[in-house]
C-alpha positions in Angstrom: -12.6 42.0 -14.3 -9.1 41.4 -15.8 -8.6 39.5 -19.0 -6.6 36.3 -18.9 -3.1 36.4 -20.4 -1.9 33.7 -22.7 1.2 31.8 -21.7 2.2 32.1 -25.3 2.2 35.9 -25.1 5.6 37.5 -25.8 7.4 38.9 -22.8 8.9 41.9 -24.7 8.6 43.4 -28.1 10.9 40.6 -29.3 8.9 37.4 -29.7 11.8 35.2 -28.8 10.6 34.7 -25.2 7.1 33.9 -24.1 5.5 34.1 -20.6 5.6 30.3 -20.3 9.4 30.5 -20.6 9.6 32.6 -17.5 7.5 30.3 -15.2 9.4 28.1 -12.7 8.6 24.4 -12.7 8.2 23.6 -9.0 8.2 19.8 -9.7 11.9 20.0 -10.9 14.8 19.9 -8.5 17.6 22.4 -9.0 20.6 20.8 -10.7 22.8 21.4 -7.6 20.3 19.8 -5.4 20.1 16.8 -7.7 23.8 16.3 -7.6 23.9 16.7 -3.8 21.1 14.2 -3.4 22.9 11.7 -5.7 26.1 12.1 -3.8 24.3 11.5 -0.5 22.8 8.3 -1.9 26.2 7.1 -3.1 27.8 7.9 0.3 25.1 6.0 2.1 25.5 3.0 -0.3 29.2 2.9 0.4 28.8 3.2 4.1 26.2 0.4 4.2 28.7 -2.1 2.8 29.9 -2.9 6.3 26.5 -4.3 7.2 25.3 -7.8 6.6 22.1 -8.2 4.5 19.8 -8.4 7.6 21.3 -5.4 9.2 21.1 -3.5 6.0 17.5 -4.3 5.4 16.6 -3.3 9.0 18.3 0.1 8.7 16.7 0.7 5.3 13.3 -0.1 6.7 13.7 1.9 9.9 15.0 5.0 8.2 12.9 4.8 5.0 15.9 4.5 2.7 14.2 2.3 0.1 10.6 3.4 0.0 10.7 6.7 1.9 8.5 5.3 4.6 9.9 4.9 8.2 8.9 1.5 9.5 8.3 0.9 13.2 10.0 -1.8 15.2 6.7 -3.7 15.0 6.7 -3.6 11.2 10.3 -4.8 11.0 9.8 -7.5 13.6 6.9 -8.9 11.7 9.0 -9.1 8.5 11.9 -10.9 10.2 9.7 -12.9 12.6 11.8 -11.6 15.6 10.8 -9.6 18.7 10.8 -5.8 18.7 13.7 -5.9 21.2 15.8 -8.2 19.0 15.2 -5.8 16.0 16.2 -2.9 18.2 19.4 -4.7 19.3 20.3 -5.4 15.6 19.6 -1.8 14.7 21.9 -0.5 17.5 24.7 -2.8 16.4 24.3 -1.8 12.8 24.4 1.9 13.7 27.5 1.3 15.7 29.1 -0.4 12.6 28.1 2.6 10.5 29.6 5.0 13.0 32.9 3.1 13.5 33.3 1.0 10.3 37.0 0.5 10.9 36.2 -1.6 13.9 34.2 -4.0 11.9 35.7 -4.1 8.4 39.4 -3.3 7.7 38.4 -2.7 4.0 36.5 0.4 5.1 39.4 2.1 6.8 40.1 4.2 3.7 36.5 5.2 3.4 36.2 6.2 7.0 39.2 8.4 6.8 38.0 10.1 3.6 
């Protein structure tokens, strides 16, 4: 049977680097991925400014933008005390606003063109 190797064991003759220094931390996101994810969040935040608070909350709940959990039409309808169909209609309108912000908010024209 093989003997366990210490994580403090030197990698080479030079004791500057240890085996633990060479192990990848799977829980850490690569810096480029972190930046990309942050930019996506900022882009979504800017885009969502065309929505009113109710529309925004419905989109956030339906697409898991706040808690990472996708809520069903039933979940959202209970929160707002509206029918599933009404929630669906509000969601469709909000998505249309996000696709074509210039139709709903003249202040978003520059953002939509960027």
